[in-house]
C-alpha positions as a LaTeX table, in Angstrom:
\begin{tabular}{lrrr}
\hline
Residue & $x$ (\AA) & $y$ (\AA) & $z$ (\AA) \\
\hline
Met1 & $-22.50$ & 62.64 & 31.88 \\
Thr2 & $-21.94$ & 62.82 & 28.15 \\
Asp3 & $-18.28$ & 63.77 & 28.72 \\
His4 & $-17.88$ & 60.79 & 31.03 \\
Leu5 & $-19.31$ & 58.44 & 28.43 \\
Leu6 & $-16.97$ & 59.75 & 25.75 \\
Lys7 & $-13.88$ & 59.37 & 27.96 \\
Pro8 & $-12.49$ & 55.82 & 27.87 \\
Thr9 & $-11.93$ & 54.13 & 31.21 \\
Arg10 & $-8.49$ & 52.91 & 32.37 \\
Arg11 & $-9.72$ & 49.30 & 32.10 \\
Val12 & $-10.77$ & 49.82 & 28.47 \\
Leu13 & $-7.45$ & 51.44 & 27.66 \\
Leu14 & $-5.50$ & 48.60 & 29.29 \\
Ala15 & $-7.60$ & 45.95 & 27.54 \\
Gly16 & $-7.10$ & 47.65 & 24.19 \\
Gly17 & $-3.37$ & 47.94 & 24.78 \\
Thr18 & $-3.13$ & 44.25 & 25.74 \\
Ala19 & $-5.09$ & 43.29 & 22.64 \\
Ala20 & $-2.78$ & 45.38 & 20.48 \\
Ile21 & 0.26 & 43.71 & 22.02 \\
Ala22 & $-1.33$ & 40.24 & 21.81 \\
Ala23 & $-2.46$ & 40.56 & 18.18 \\
Pro24 & 1.00 & 40.14 & 16.63 \\
Leu25 & 1.71 & 37.33 & 19.12 \\
Val26 & $-1.43$ & 35.47 & 18.07 \\
Leu27 & $-0.57$ & 36.12 & 14.42 \\
Arg28 & 2.98 & 34.82 & 14.89 \\
Lys29 & 1.66 & 31.76 & 16.71 \\
Ala30 & $-0.82$ & 31.05 & 13.91 \\
Gln31 & 1.93 & 31.47 & 11.34 \\
Ala32 & 4.21 & 29.17 & 13.33 \\
Gln33 & 1.50 & 26.51 & 13.41 \\
Gly34 & 1.10 & 26.85 & 9.66 \\
Ala35 & 4.81 & 26.69 & 8.84 \\
Phe36 & 6.79 & 23.48 & 8.61 \\
Asp37 & 9.03 & 22.78 & 11.61 \\
Trp38 & 11.04 & 19.57 & 12.10 \\
Lys39 & 10.95 & 20.16 & 15.89 \\
Lys40 & 7.15 & 20.41 & 16.09 \\
Phe41 & 6.80 & 16.98 & 17.72 \\
Ser42 & 10.01 & 16.99 & 19.74 \\
Gly43 & 9.89 & 14.76 & 22.80 \\
Gln44 & 7.73 & 12.06 & 21.21 \\
Ser45 & 8.91 & 8.48 & 20.69 \\
Ile46 & 7.91 & 6.18 & 17.83 \\
Asp47 & 8.23 & 2.45 & 17.18 \\
Val48 & 9.15 & 1.12 & 13.73 \\
Leu49 & 8.83 & $-2.40$ & 12.29 \\
Leu50 & 11.36 & $-3.14$ & 9.54 \\
Val51 & 12.30 & $-6.12$ & 7.37 \\
Lys52 & 15.83 & $-7.40$ & 7.92 \\
Asn53 & 17.88 & $-6.24$ & 4.90 \\
Pro54 & 20.60 & $-3.73$ & 3.90 \\
Arg55 & 18.04 & $-0.94$ & 3.42 \\
Ser56 & 16.87 & $-1.27$ & 7.02 \\
Asp57 & 20.51 & $-1.14$ & 8.16 \\
Leu58 & 20.82 & 2.25 & 6.45 \\
Met59 & 17.63 & 3.50 & 8.10 \\
Gln60 & 18.85 & 2.48 & 11.53 \\
Gln61 & 22.16 & 4.23 & 10.87 \\
Ala62 & 20.22 & 7.41 & 9.98 \\
Glu63 & 18.12 & 7.38 & 13.18 \\
Lys64 & 20.64 & 9.45 & 15.18 \\
Glu65 & 20.55 & 12.25 & 12.60 \\
Phe66 & 16.73 & 12.09 & 12.54 \\
Thr67 & 16.53 & 12.41 & 16.33 \\
Glu68 & 18.97 & 15.35 & 16.32 \\
Leu69 & 16.87 & 17.05 & 13.64 \\
Thr70 & 13.43 & 16.41 & 15.17 \\
Gly71 & 13.84 & 15.58 & 18.84 \\
Ile72 & 11.82 & 12.41 & 18.14 \\
Lys73 & 13.23 & 9.18 & 19.53 \\
Val74 & 13.04 & 6.03 & 17.39 \\
Ser75 & 12.85 & 2.44 & 18.55 \\
Ser76 & 13.13 & 0.19 & 15.49 \\
Glu77 & 13.22 & $-3.57$ & 15.05 \\
Gln78 & 14.46 & $-5.59$ & 12.07 \\
Val79 & 12.66 & $-8.91$ & 11.61 \\
Pro80 & 13.41 & $-11.53$ & 8.87 \\
Glu81 & 11.02 & $-11.11$ & 5.93 \\
Gln82 & 8.64 & $-14.05$ & 6.44 \\
Gln83 & 8.37 & $-13.47$ & 10.20 \\
Gln84 & 7.91 & $-9.73$ & 9.68 \\
Arg85 & 4.99 & $-10.38$ & 7.35 \\
Gln86 & 3.37 & $-12.69$ & 9.91 \\
Lys87 & 3.95 & $-10.18$ & 12.73 \\
Ala88 & 2.36 & $-7.39$ & 10.67 \\
Val89 & $-0.75$ & $-9.50$ & 9.93 \\
Ile90 & $-1.25$ & $-10.47$ & 13.59 \\
Glu91 & $-0.64$ & $-7.00$ & 15.02 \\
Phe92 & $-2.73$ & $-5.11$ & 12.47 \\
Ala93 & $-5.58$ & $-7.60$ & 13.01 \\
Ser94 & $-5.51$ & $-6.73$ & 16.73 \\
Gly95 & $-6.36$ & $-3.10$ & 15.90 \\
Lys96 & $-3.60$ & $-1.89$ & 18.22 \\
Pro97 & $-0.24$ & $-2.61$ & 16.61 \\
Ser98 & 2.83 & $-2.01$ & 18.77 \\
Phe99 & 4.47 & 0.06 & 16.01 \\
Asp100 & 3.72 & 3.47 & 14.50 \\
Val101 & 5.48 & 2.81 & 11.19 \\
Ser102 & 5.86 & $-0.43$ & 9.23 \\
Gly103 & 7.44 & $-1.49$ & 5.98 \\
Ile104 & 5.55 & $-3.95$ & 3.74 \\
Ser105 & 6.13 & $-5.85$ & 0.50 \\
Leu106 & 3.60 & $-4.30$ & $-1.88$ \\
His107 & 3.75 & $-7.36$ & $-4.15$ \\
Val108 & 2.58 & $-9.57$ & $-1.26$ \\
Gln109 & 0.66 & $-7.42$ & 1.25 \\
Lys110 & $-0.79$ & $-4.46$ & $-0.66$ \\
Arg111 & $-4.32$ & $-5.83$ & $-1.05$ \\
Met112 & $-4.25$ & $-7.30$ & 2.46 \\
Ala113 & $-3.32$ & $-3.87$ & 3.86 \\
Ala114 & $-6.24$ & $-2.23$ & 2.02 \\
Lys115 & $-8.79$ & $-4.83$ & 3.15 \\
Gly116 & $-7.58$ & $-4.67$ & 6.74 \\
Lys117 & $-7.28$ & $-0.85$ & 6.74 \\
Trp118 & $-3.74$ & $-1.13$ & 8.07 \\
Phe119 & $-2.43$ & 2.30 & 7.12 \\
Glu120 & $-3.37$ & 5.98 & 7.00 \\
Asn121 & $-3.89$ & 7.63 & 3.62 \\
Leu122 & $-0.72$ & 9.72 & 3.17 \\
Asp123 & $-2.13$ & 12.14 & 0.57 \\
Pro124 & $-3.43$ & 14.63 & 3.22 \\
Phe125 & $-0.02$ & 14.54 & 4.97 \\
Ile126 & 1.86 & 15.19 & 1.70 \\
Lys127 & $-0.44$ & 18.10 & 0.81 \\
Asn128 & $-0.18$ & 19.68 & 4.29 \\
Ala129 & 2.58 & 22.33 & 4.16 \\
Ala130 & 2.73 & 22.37 & 7.96 \\
Leu131 & 3.61 & 18.66 & 8.04 \\
Thr132 & 5.70 & 18.20 & 4.90 \\
Ala133 & 9.12 & 19.77 & 4.37 \\
Pro134 & 9.27 & 22.17 & 1.39 \\
Asp135 & 12.16 & 20.16 & $-0.10$ \\
Phe136 & 10.49 & 16.73 & 0.21 \\
Asp137 & 9.47 & 16.89 & $-3.49$ \\
Phe138 & 7.06 & 13.96 & $-3.67$ \\
Ala139 & 6.85 & 14.42 & $-7.46$ \\
Asp140 & 10.41 & 13.03 & $-7.58$ \\
Phe141 & 9.09 & 9.51 & $-6.89$ \\
Gly142 & 8.68 & 7.51 & $-10.12$ \\
Ala143 & 5.21 & 7.37 & $-11.65$ \\
Gly144 & 5.35 & 3.55 & $-11.79$ \\
Pro145 & 6.17 & 3.03 & $-8.10$ \\
Val146 & 3.59 & 5.60 & $-6.98$ \\
Ala147 & 0.86 & 4.00 & $-9.12$ \\
Tyr148 & 1.87 & 0.63 & $-7.64$ \\
Ala149 & 1.61 & 1.96 & $-4.08$ \\
Arg150 & $-1.86$ & 3.46 & $-4.65$ \\
Gln151 & $-4.77$ & 1.29 & $-3.62$ \\
Ala152 & $-7.80$ & 0.57 & $-5.83$ \\
Asp153 & $-9.71$ & 3.47 & $-4.20$ \\
Gly154 & $-6.88$ & 5.88 & $-5.06$ \\
Ala155 & $-5.48$ & 6.18 & $-1.54$ \\
Leu156 & $-1.70$ & 6.27 & $-1.17$ \\
Asp157 & $-1.14$ & 4.41 & 2.09 \\
Thr158 & 2.60 & 3.77 & 1.74 \\
Val159 & 5.60 & 5.60 & 0.25 \\
Pro160 & 7.28 & 3.27 & $-2.31$ \\
Phe161 & 10.88 & 3.67 & $-1.11$ \\
Phe162 & 12.40 & 0.57 & $-2.75$ \\
Val163 & 11.62 & $-0.86$ & $-6.18$ \\
Asp164 & 12.85 & $-4.03$ & $-7.82$ \\
Tyr165 & 12.52 & $-3.72$ & $-11.60$ \\
Trp166 & 12.89 & $-6.82$ & $-13.75$ \\
Ile167 & 15.61 & $-6.37$ & $-16.32$ \\
Val168 & 17.69 & $-8.52$ & $-18.67$ \\
Tyr169 & 21.25 & $-9.04$ & $-17.50$ \\
Tyr170 & 23.36 & $-10.01$ & $-20.51$ \\
Asn171 & 26.97 & $-11.03$ & $-21.12$ \\
Lys172 & 28.41 & $-8.46$ & $-23.55$ \\
Glu173 & 31.41 & $-10.65$ & $-24.36$ \\
Leu174 & 29.24 & $-13.60$ & $-25.44$ \\
Phe175 & 26.98 & $-11.32$ & $-27.49$ \\
Glu176 & 29.94 & $-9.73$ & $-29.28$ \\
Ala177 & 31.64 & $-13.08$ & $-29.94$ \\
Lys178 & 28.55 & $-14.32$ & $-31.84$ \\
Gly179 & 27.71 & $-10.92$ & $-33.37$ \\
Val180 & 24.31 & $-10.85$ & $-31.68$ \\
Ala181 & 22.55 & $-7.52$ & $-30.98$ \\
Tyr182 & 20.51 & $-6.87$ & $-27.83$ \\
Pro183 & 16.96 & $-8.11$ & $-28.58$ \\
Lys184 & 14.42 & $-5.49$ & $-29.65$ \\
Ser185 & 11.42 & $-7.65$ & $-28.72$ \\
Met186 & 10.48 & $-10.61$ & $-26.52$ \\
Asp187 & 10.34 & $-12.88$ & $-29.57$ \\
Glu188 & 13.84 & $-11.69$ & $-30.53$ \\
Met189 & 14.97 & $-12.59$ & $-27.02$ \\
Phe190 & 14.30 & $-16.23$ & $-27.87$ \\
Thr191 & 15.99 & $-15.92$ & $-31.28$ \\
Ala192 & 19.06 & $-14.37$ & $-29.63$ \\
Ala193 & 19.07 & $-17.09$ & $-26.96$ \\
Gln194 & 19.06 & $-19.78$ & $-29.67$ \\
Lys195 & 22.10 & $-18.18$ & $-31.35$ \\
Leu196 & 23.98 & $-17.85$ & $-28.07$ \\
His197 & 23.09 & $-21.29$ & $-26.72$ \\
Asp198 & 26.22 & $-23.45$ & $-26.82$ \\
Pro199 & 25.85 & $-26.58$ & $-24.64$ \\
Ala200 & 29.16 & $-28.02$ & $-25.91$ \\
Lys201 & 30.93 & $-25.09$ & $-24.23$ \\
Gly202 & 28.67 & $-25.22$ & $-21.18$ \\
Ile203 & 26.92 & $-21.96$ & $-22.10$ \\
Ala204 & 23.15 & $-21.49$ & $-21.93$ \\
Gly205 & 21.49 & $-18.89$ & $-24.15$ \\
Phe206 & 19.11 & $-17.93$ & $-21.36$ \\
Val207 & 18.57 & $-18.64$ & $-17.68$ \\
Ser208 & 15.63 & $-17.88$ & $-15.41$ \\
Arg209 & 13.85 & $-19.35$ & $-12.42$ \\
Gly210 & 12.42 & $-22.80$ & $-13.04$ \\
Leu211 & 11.59 & $-23.69$ & $-9.43$ \\
Lys212 & 7.85 & $-23.74$ & $-8.70$ \\
Asn213 & 6.53 & $-20.60$ & $-6.96$ \\
Ala214 & 9.78 & $-18.67$ & $-7.65$ \\
Asn215 & 9.22 & $-19.02$ & $-11.41$ \\
Val216 & 5.86 & $-17.19$ & $-11.62$ \\
Pro217 & 7.27 & $-13.62$ & $-11.94$ \\
Val218 & 9.20 & $-14.69$ & $-15.06$ \\
Trp219 & 5.93 & $-15.71$ & $-16.73$ \\
Thr220 & 4.01 & $-12.63$ & $-15.51$ \\
Ser221 & 6.83 & $-10.32$ & $-16.73$ \\
Leu222 & 6.54 & $-11.87$ & $-20.21$ \\
Met223 & 2.76 & $-11.56$ & $-20.05$ \\
Leu224 & 3.09 & $-7.80$ & $-19.51$ \\
Gly225 & 4.40 & $-7.73$ & $-23.09$ \\
Gln226 & 0.79 & $-8.47$ & $-24.11$ \\
Gly227 & $-0.36$ & $-5.45$ & $-22.11$ \\
Val228 & $-2.29$ & $-7.56$ & $-19.58$ \\
Glu229 & $-1.91$ & $-8.91$ & $-16.05$ \\
Thr230 & $-2.95$ & $-12.29$ & $-14.64$ \\
Val231 & $-5.91$ & $-10.81$ & $-12.74$ \\
Thr232 & $-8.13$ & $-8.21$ & $-14.42$ \\
Pro233 & $-8.99$ & $-4.89$ & $-12.70$ \\
Asp234 & $-12.43$ & $-6.29$ & $-11.83$ \\
Gly235 & $-10.88$ & $-9.30$ & $-10.08$ \\
Lys236 & $-11.25$ & $-12.00$ & $-12.78$ \\
Leu237 & $-8.51$ & $-14.50$ & $-13.58$ \\
Ala238 & $-6.88$ & $-14.02$ & $-16.99$ \\
Thr239 & $-4.50$ & $-16.93$ & $-16.57$ \\
Asp240 & $-5.65$ & $-19.22$ & $-19.39$ \\
Thr241 & $-6.25$ & $-16.54$ & $-22.04$ \\
Pro242 & $-4.37$ & $-16.53$ & $-25.38$ \\
Glu243 & $-2.05$ & $-13.86$ & $-23.93$ \\
Ala244 & $-1.27$ & $-15.95$ & $-20.84$ \\
Ile245 & $-0.66$ & $-19.04$ & $-23.00$ \\
Trp246 & 1.64 & $-17.06$ & $-25.34$ \\
Ala247 & 3.75 & $-15.88$ & $-22.38$ \\
Ala248 & 3.93 & $-19.39$ & $-20.89$ \\
Glu249 & 4.90 & $-20.88$ & $-24.27$ \\
Leu250 & 7.72 & $-18.34$ & $-24.54$ \\
Tyr251 & 8.78 & $-19.13$ & $-20.98$ \\
Lys252 & 8.80 & $-22.84$ & $-21.85$ \\
Lys253 & 10.86 & $-22.36$ & $-25.05$ \\
Leu254 & 13.42 & $-20.10$ & $-23.37$ \\
Asn255 & 13.99 & $-22.48$ & $-20.47$ \\
Lys256 & 13.55 & $-25.84$ & $-22.16$ \\
Glu257 & 15.41 & $-25.12$ & $-25.40$ \\
Thr258 & 18.00 & $-22.54$ & $-24.37$ \\
Gly259 & 18.33 & $-22.99$ & $-20.60$ \\
Pro260 & 21.00 & $-24.84$ & $-18.60$ \\
Val261 & 20.57 & $-28.46$ & $-17.52$ \\
Gly262 & 18.61 & $-28.70$ & $-14.27$ \\
Ser263 & 17.08 & $-25.21$ & $-14.51$ \\
Val264 & 13.73 & $-26.63$ & $-13.42$ \\
Gly265 & 15.18 & $-26.50$ & $-9.88$ \\
Phe266 & 16.66 & $-23.00$ & $-10.18$ \\
Asn267 & 15.68 & $-20.09$ & $-7.95$ \\
Trp268 & 17.28 & $-16.63$ & $-8.34$ \\
Asn269 & 20.49 & $-17.66$ & $-6.55$ \\
Glu270 & 21.22 & $-20.57$ & $-8.93$ \\
Cys271 & 20.51 & $-18.25$ & $-11.87$ \\
Gln272 & 22.81 & $-15.61$ & $-10.41$ \\
Thr273 & 25.65 & $-18.10$ & $-9.88$ \\
Thr274 & 25.29 & $-19.50$ & $-13.42$ \\
Phe275 & 25.35 & $-16.01$ & $-14.93$ \\
Met276 & 28.28 & $-14.83$ & $-12.74$ \\
Gln277 & 30.34 & $-17.80$ & $-13.86$ \\
Gly278 & 29.87 & $-16.82$ & $-17.50$ \\
Arg279 & 27.69 & $-19.87$ & $-18.20$ \\
Ala280 & 24.59 & $-17.99$ & $-19.41$ \\
Ala281 & 24.24 & $-15.25$ & $-22.02$ \\
Met282 & 21.03 & $-13.72$ & $-20.61$ \\
Trp283 & 19.23 & $-13.72$ & $-17.29$ \\
Leu284 & 15.78 & $-12.19$ & $-16.69$ \\
Asp285 & 15.32 & $-11.20$ & $-13.03$ \\
Gly286 & 15.19 & $-8.35$ & $-10.52$ \\
Val287 & 17.78 & $-5.57$ & $-10.57$ \\
Gly288 & 18.22 & $-6.09$ & $-6.83$ \\
Phe289 & 20.51 & $-9.03$ & $-7.61$ \\
Ala290 & 23.10 & $-6.93$ & $-9.46$ \\
Thr291 & 25.62 & $-6.19$ & $-6.68$ \\
Pro292 & 27.71 & $-9.43$ & $-6.73$ \\
Leu293 & 27.99 & $-9.37$ & $-10.53$ \\
Glu294 & 30.56 & $-6.57$ & $-10.36$ \\
Asp295 & 32.43 & $-8.04$ & $-7.36$ \\
Pro296 & 35.77 & $-9.55$ & $-8.50$ \\
Thr297 & 35.83 & $-11.92$ & $-5.50$ \\
Lys298 & 32.53 & $-13.51$ & $-6.61$ \\
Ser299 & 32.10 & $-12.89$ & $-10.34$ \\
Arg300 & 34.03 & $-13.98$ & $-13.43$ \\
Ile301 & 32.30 & $-11.44$ & $-15.65$ \\
Val302 & 33.14 & $-8.13$ & $-13.94$ \\
Gly303 & 33.00 & $-5.34$ & $-16.53$ \\
Lys304 & 31.26 & $-7.58$ & $-19.08$ \\
Val305 & 27.71 & $-7.28$ & $-17.74$ \\
Gly306 & 25.07 & $-5.51$ & $-19.82$ \\
Tyr307 & 21.96 & $-4.14$ & $-18.13$ \\
Gly308 & 19.02 & $-4.14$ & $-20.54$ \\
Ile309 & 15.44 & $-2.93$ & $-20.17$ \\
Thr310 & 13.03 & $-5.85$ & $-20.60$ \\
Pro311 & 12.22 & $-5.88$ & $-24.36$ \\
Pro312 & 8.69 & $-5.06$ & $-25.53$ \\
Gly313 & 6.17 & $-7.79$ & $-26.26$ \\
Pro314 & 3.72 & $-7.93$ & $-29.19$ \\
Lys315 & 1.32 & $-5.40$ & $-27.67$ \\
Ala316 & 3.08 & $-3.45$ & $-24.90$ \\
His317 & 6.37 & $-2.48$ & $-23.31$ \\
His318 & 6.56 & $-2.91$ & $-19.54$ \\
Ala319 & 9.11 & $-3.86$ & $-16.92$ \\
Gly320 & 7.83 & $-6.13$ & $-14.16$ \\
Met321 & 7.93 & $-4.31$ & $-10.84$ \\
Phe322 & 8.11 & $-5.39$ & $-7.21$ \\
Ala323 & 8.33 & $-2.87$ & $-4.40$ \\
Asp324 & 8.43 & $-2.15$ & $-0.69$ \\
Gly325 & 6.40 & 0.62 & 0.89 \\
Met326 & 6.39 & 2.30 & 4.29 \\
Gly327 & 3.23 & 3.50 & 6.01 \\
Ile328 & 1.75 & 4.92 & 9.20 \\
Ser329 & $-0.27$ & 2.50 & 11.33 \\
Arg330 & $-3.89$ & 3.58 & 11.55 \\
Gly331 & $-3.82$ & 2.67 & 15.25 \\
Ser332 & $-0.88$ & 5.00 & 15.99 \\
Ser333 & $-1.40$ & 7.95 & 18.33 \\
Lys334 & 1.73 & 9.65 & 16.95 \\
Lys335 & 0.86 & 9.88 & 13.26 \\
Glu336 & 2.51 & 13.26 & 12.66 \\
Ala337 & 5.82 & 12.16 & 14.23 \\
Ala338 & 5.58 & 8.93 & 12.21 \\
Trp339 & 5.13 & 10.97 & 9.02 \\
Leu340 & 8.26 & 13.00 & 9.81 \\
Tyr341 & 10.16 & 9.70 & 10.15 \\
Ile342 & 8.92 & 8.37 & 6.78 \\
Gln343 & 9.61 & 11.71 & 5.14 \\
Phe344 & 13.18 & 11.84 & 6.45 \\
Met345 & 14.00 & 8.21 & 5.66 \\
Thr346 & 12.75 & 8.60 & 2.07 \\
Asn347 & 14.27 & 12.02 & 1.36 \\
Lys348 & 16.63 & 12.56 & $-1.59$ \\
Lys349 & 19.79 & 12.17 & 0.49 \\
Asn350 & 18.76 & 8.83 & 2.03 \\
Gln351 & 17.40 & 7.44 & $-1.24$ \\
Leu352 & 20.73 & 8.27 & $-2.89$ \\
Ala353 & 22.58 & 6.61 & 0.01 \\
Met354 & 20.66 & 3.39 & $-0.75$ \\
Leu355 & 21.82 & 3.48 & $-4.35$ \\
Lys356 & 25.44 & 4.27 & $-3.40$ \\
Ala357 & 25.51 & 1.39 & $-0.91$ \\
Gly358 & 24.22 & $-1.07$ & $-3.52$ \\
Ala359 & 21.29 & $-1.75$ & $-1.19$ \\
Gly360 & 18.70 & $-1.64$ & $-3.97$ \\
Ala361 & 16.85 & 0.65 & $-6.36$ \\
Pro362 & 15.25 & 3.71 & $-4.75$ \\
Gly363 & 11.73 & 4.88 & $-5.58$ \\
Arg364 & 13.00 & 8.40 & $-6.35$ \\
Ser365 & 14.09 & 9.24 & $-9.90$ \\
Ser366 & 16.66 & 11.90 & $-8.92$ \\
Ala367 & 18.98 & 9.27 & $-7.40$ \\
Tyr368 & 19.68 & 7.83 & $-10.86$ \\
Leu369 & 20.65 & 11.24 & $-12.24$ \\
Asp370 & 23.33 & 12.04 & $-9.65$ \\
Lys371 & 26.45 & 12.43 & $-11.82$ \\
Ala372 & 28.96 & 11.96 & $-8.99$ \\
Thr373 & 27.31 & 8.68 & $-7.98$ \\
Ile374 & 27.24 & 7.40 & $-11.57$ \\
Glu375 & 30.90 & 8.31 & $-12.14$ \\
Ala376 & 32.02 & 6.67 & $-8.88$ \\
Ser377 & 29.84 & 3.57 & $-9.30$ \\
Lys378 & 31.23 & 0.20 & $-10.33$ \\
Phe379 & 28.02 & $-0.41$ & $-12.32$ \\
Gly380 & 28.48 & 2.17 & $-15.07$ \\
Lys381 & 26.04 & 4.49 & $-16.82$ \\
Gln382 & 24.08 & 1.72 & $-18.60$ \\
Tyr383 & 22.93 & 0.36 & $-15.23$ \\
Phe384 & 21.48 & 3.73 & $-14.21$ \\
Asp385 & 19.92 & 4.30 & $-17.64$ \\
Cys386 & 18.30 & 0.88 & $-17.37$ \\
Leu387 & 16.83 & 1.69 & $-13.95$ \\
Leu388 & 15.53 & 5.06 & $-15.06$ \\
Gly389 & 14.06 & 3.61 & $-18.28$ \\
Ser390 & 12.46 & 0.72 & $-16.38$ \\
Ala391 & 10.89 & 3.14 & $-13.89$ \\
Lys392 & 9.02 & 4.86 & $-16.73$ \\
Ile393 & 7.39 & 1.65 & $-18.00$ \\
Ala394 & 7.09 & $-0.32$ & $-14.75$ \\
Arg395 & 3.98 & $-2.34$ & $-14.02$ \\
Ala396 & 3.08 & $-4.72$ & $-11.20$ \\
Gly397 & 4.85 & $-8.07$ & $-11.63$ \\
Leu398 & 2.35 & $-10.08$ & $-9.56$ \\
Pro399 & $-1.44$ & $-9.86$ & $-9.14$ \\
Gln400 & $-2.57$ & $-7.46$ & $-6.41$ \\
Ile401 & $-4.60$ & $-9.99$ & $-4.45$ \\
Val402 & $-4.55$ & $-11.36$ & $-0.90$ \\
Pro403 & $-3.57$ & $-15.01$ & $-1.70$ \\
Val404 & $-0.42$ & $-14.12$ & $-3.71$ \\
Thr405 & 1.57 & $-17.00$ & $-2.22$ \\
Glu406 & $-1.11$ & $-19.56$ & $-3.14$ \\
Phe407 & $-1.24$ & $-18.04$ & $-6.64$ \\
Arg408 & 2.51 & $-18.56$ & $-7.01$ \\
Asp409 & 2.28 & $-22.11$ & $-5.69$ \\
Val410 & $-0.51$ & $-23.20$ & $-8.06$ \\
Phe411 & 0.78 & $-21.56$ & $-11.24$ \\
Gly412 & 4.38 & $-22.36$ & $-10.35$ \\
Val413 & 3.56 & $-26.06$ & $-10.64$ \\
Ala414 & 1.97 & $-25.46$ & $-14.05$ \\
Leu415 & 5.11 & $-23.69$ & $-15.32$ \\
Thr416 & 7.44 & $-26.35$ & $-13.90$ \\
Asn417 & 5.36 & $-29.05$ & $-15.62$ \\
Ala418 & 5.54 & $-27.06$ & $-18.88$ \\
Ile419 & 9.36 & $-27.01$ & $-18.78$ \\
Gly420 & 9.17 & $-30.77$ & $-18.26$ \\
Gly421 & 7.26 & $-31.06$ & $-21.53$ \\
Ala422 & 3.59 & $-30.80$ & $-20.50$ \\
Asp423 & 1.05 & $-28.96$ & $-22.67$ \\
Val424 & 1.02 & $-25.28$ & $-21.69$ \\
Ala425 & $-2.67$ & $-24.54$ & $-22.37$ \\
Ala426 & $-3.82$ & $-27.66$ & $-20.47$ \\
Glu427 & $-1.58$ & $-26.80$ & $-17.48$ \\
Leu428 & $-2.83$ & $-23.21$ & $-17.29$ \\
Lys429 & $-6.47$ & $-24.33$ & $-17.59$ \\
Lys430 & $-6.03$ & $-26.80$ & $-14.75$ \\
Ala431 & $-4.22$ & $-24.22$ & $-12.55$ \\
Thr432 & $-6.90$ & $-21.61$ & $-13.26$ \\
Glu433 & $-9.67$ & $-24.01$ & $-12.23$ \\
Thr434 & $-7.76$ & $-24.88$ & $-9.04$ \\
Phe435 & $-7.09$ & $-21.28$ & $-8.05$ \\
Ala436 & $-10.45$ & $-19.65$ & $-8.99$ \\
Pro437 & $-12.26$ & $-20.70$ & $-5.77$ \\
Val438 & $-9.27$ & $-19.60$ & $-3.63$ \\
Leu439 & $-9.42$ & $-16.12$ & $-5.18$ \\
Ala440 & $-13.23$ & $-15.92$ & $-4.87$ \\
Lys441 & $-13.08$ & $-16.85$ & $-1.17$ \\
Ser442 & $-10.37$ & $-14.25$ & $-0.48$ \\
Glu443 & $-12.54$ & $-11.46$ & $-1.90$ \\
Gln444 & $-15.54$ & $-12.29$ & 0.32 \\
Gly445 & $-16.24$ & $-10.12$ & 3.35 \\
\hline
\end{tabular}
């Protein structure tokens, strides 16, 4: 009896043997689940909502490579900007958007996305080694763009793949002819504009947007030189403060005293044309408008364009920043596959492709350090240095609120009136009183 108990049965032996064989299999399976694998979600299909622009063209061109790499099929749609924004609002409000991934304008929709809980927080995805490729290198994204993409609660719900920094385009030939150095401060920018202003020769010292609504980012970019934004972190308007008045006074002087005739009706395209024709010495605007300046079929100043970081103001040095982000719809049932798509489309190779194509400024810093790209580029090293320098000091160019468009409408009128000769402080006070209830209502609920 004792001997029988000590002797293992055939069943026990077989079970033990199976367990011994299965143990490495289970271990390998667990390791496989823990390791990153592009093919992990092969066979799934995702839908993507994009804004119609050259960057989306590049993404669509890269879809074939993504599908070959992952086995995930992509159905993407490009929609013109205004319609895309409307579509996003309607579909996210339904709770069941038809897309798994969407691009948004952070300078218009960031706060709206947070309030409506549009997107997943991407931090857990980025930190998950089983879902994020070892070479993704999220730390490569500029500190400014990442801070811009983060919501007030700290959640990162979009990857900031495209950034539009505000810089000073300047005509090197005009500067050299008058012996004027690139301005070291915002006040010097006006002094330099006065020296370069030559109406008799049809040359303006400075050009920027004068058209209502479009003109607001010029004022807010100057206001960043005071180290403040138009809406405080606790949601109060700071639009008729001494700092806001200083920035608007500078805006008025630059445009009224050193701007071209009719600039009150200028949007970015009129500014761009004026500058390209050699009829303005300086132009403050987004770097996204640089491409035609070095095109000999469109520009008279090819090779003469200087790209300068926005000069510091009295209290701070910042470059106004606008950006686009890409996020995963909270209502998506294919979040992991959607994350692989975002990861691939914003990897180093694709961000560099955006820069090479002249399709805009990538969110990644490494793109601006690629020597082969810099050497082959028609823009020259100063352009890349300007982008990299701007990325380090970038700060939101518009308030991060829901009614951004209404904000631009109301304060745009004030700035247009100021160029026409109206009192700056009175205009800002009136605009602030008009907009305060709009902002208060938007924050309710």
